[in-house]
N, C-alpha and C positions, 0 to 999 in steps of 0.2 A: 572335666575331660576336654581336651583340646579339639577344636573343630577339624574335620577331615574333608578334604575336597578332592577325593580320588576321581570322581567323574566330572569334575569341572574343567572344561577346556579353556585355557587362558587365551586372551586375544593376542593376535600377532603384534609384536612390538612395532611402534611407529617411529619414524625418523623425527628428529628435532626440526622445528621450523627453520627455514632458510633466513639468513640475516636480512632484515627489512621486509620479510614476507607479510607481516600483519600490521605494518606501520599505518597504512591508510585506515584500516578498520579501527585501530586503537585511537588514533587521533580524532576520527569522526565521533567515536564513542565519548570522548572527553570534551567535545564541543567545537572542534575545528571545522570550519566550512570546507567544502570541496575546493573552493578557490584558494584558501589558505594552504591546504595540503598540496595542491598543484604547485603553488609558489615555492613551498619548501622543497619539493622534489625537483623543480626546475633549477633551483639554486644549489642543488646537490647537498642540501642540509640533511635530508633524509633519503634513504633508498626506497625503492618501490618493489612490489612483487615482481614486476617485469625485470628489474635490475637483478633480483635474487635468482630468477629462473635463467636469465642470460648468463650469469656467473657460473651456473652449473654446467652449461654446455660449452663454455669457453675453455 
């Protein structure tokens, strides 16, 4: 018999992350230093969470 979830309330859907929103965390997790990440952002090689949020309000 198939499972029934009549009383299970699903979570509200979440929006997809903004472009560049998690770049800093991901790069840090794979070993990039804060200085390396800042350099990539300053050279516009990567976007940052601030760039992503600024793009939403523009």
